[in-house]
N, C-alpha and C positions, 0 to 999 in steps of 0.2 A: 503494498500499501504506500503512497504517495504522499509524504507528509512535508510541511515546511517549517523551515528552518533561518534563525537571523545568526550573525557572527557573533559569538560570545565575547570577542576583545572587543576593547573600547578604543578609538581613536581620537587623536586632536585635529579637526580641520574647518576652515574658513573658506564662505564662498568670493570669489573673486568677483570684485564690483569694478575692478576698471579703472580705478584711482589712481592717481599718481603714488600715494601714500603705498597702497598696496603692492604695487608693482616695484618701487624700491627696497620694501620689507622683503621682498623674493626675489630681487633683482633680475627682472623683467624689462626688457625695452619696447617699446612701441612699433609695432608694425603694422602697416597697411593703416586701414581706417578703424577697425574693430577689433584686432589682436594684437598679441604682445608675444615676443619671443623671449627664450631663456639666453641671459647671457653669461659668455662663459666666466671663469673666474668668480662667480657670486658667491655671496655667504652661504645660499642655499643649494643642494646638489641636487638634480632633478633625478628620479629613477629612469632609467635607458628606455622604458615603455612608455614614457610622458610623453604626450603630444608635442609637436614643433610649437604649433601657434597654441597660445593660452586665450579665451575668450572670456569676457565678464558672464558670469553663471558658472562657469568650471568650480569645481571644487578642489583646493588646495589641502592635500593630507600630509601631514607633518610623522614621517617616520624617524623619531628620534629628533637629535638637534639639527641635524645638516641636511638630512636626506627630505626629497619632497615628492611626494606623487600627486597626478592630475587626474580628477574622472570628471567627465560630463555631468550636467546634472541631473540626467536621465538614468546613468548608471550608477550614482551616488546614491540618489533616492531608491534604487531598484537592490543596493546591495546593503544600506546600512538606516539603521533608525535611532533616533535622536533618542538619547538614554537621560540628560541632565533638565 
């Protein structure tokens, strides 16, 4: 029988709003008219499977103090449930 499960571990994440403040925090640079790209040698290191272009509405998930993963809003909401 098929059952529904949610991930048991908690994570720290915030939804990227496209602001200059958040771009600086994560070492992102404006790219095109609505996206941002990862800047080499920034304070944060993105996982290898993170997308090249990050847009407002994407979720930034901190895996420790340095590494960051990126998920679309749809994938994030499908995978995680808020618990605070």
